N, C-alpha and C positions, 0 to 999 in steps of 0.2 A: 525135181530135186536140183538144188543149187550146187555150185562147184565144191563148196566145203563138204556137203553131204556125200558127193561122189568120191572125193579124195578120202574121206573118212572110211567109206566102204572098202576102197582099195587098200588103205592103211591097215584095216583089220585083217584082210586077206594076206597081206605081206607079213604082218606080225605073226599070224598063225603059221606061216611058212618059216619063221625064225628070223626074219629081218627086223631091224630096229627102225622105228618110224617116229617122225615128229611132224605134226600138222601146224602150219602157220596160217593164220586166218586172213591177214591183210598184207599183201594180196594172198589169195589161197594157193599155198604150195605145200606139197608133201615131200619131206626130206626122208630118204630111205638110205640106210647104211648097215654095215655089219658091225657088231660089237667087237669083232676081232680086228677090224680095220676102220675105226670111226673117222679117219681122215679122208676116206674115199667114199663117195656116195652119189646119189642121183636125186635130182629135184624134179618132181612131177607136177604138172599143171593141167588144167582143163581148158580146152579151146575148141572151137568149131573145127570139125574134120573135113576131109575132102567130100564127104557125102552130105554135109550140112548138119550132121548130128554132133553132139558133144563127144569129144575124144580125150583120152589121156595123152599128154605129150611129154617127152623127156626134155632134159635141159639142153640136149644137143639138137633139138628141133625135130626129132623123130616121132612120128605118130605111133603110139604103142598099141592102142586098140580103142574101139568105141567104149564109152563109159558103161554100156550095157554088157560088155564082155570083161568081167573082172578077172577071170582065169587067163585070158589072153594078155591083159595088161600086166598081171602078176608075172607071167612068163616073160614078157618083154623087159620088165625091170630086172628080173633075175638074169636074163641073158646079158643085158648091159653091164650089170654089176659083177656077174660071174666072170667076166673077162678081166677084171682087175682085182677082185677080192675073193677069198674063199667063200664057198657057199655056206650059209649059216647052218648051224645045228638046230634042228627043230626043238623047240622048248615045249614041254608039257605045261599047259596053263591050267591052273586051278582057280577056283573062285577067289581064294585068298590072294594069289599072285596078281590077279586082275584088279582087285580092290586096292591092294597095297602098292600096286605099280612095280612089282618085282618079277 
């Protein structure tokens, strides 16, 4: 799986937890923010980690988790953002909201 696919998987997990996400393709970067505070956010990239595997990295240079650990990466992003913005409210997603982007 390439970096875009990995970031897309993380973005889906973060969106399910209530965070707003936007994936940029060139270079691959996942922007994560709270709708309640869109001015503050985190940019996540994929790079090689200390163990030689693909890892998610924060914009501060902190390794969040191996790309195989979506839960760990989601928790890492939430911990970083939770220090500066309120935790998001979980949204119930329906098929209609996913299709219409609401």
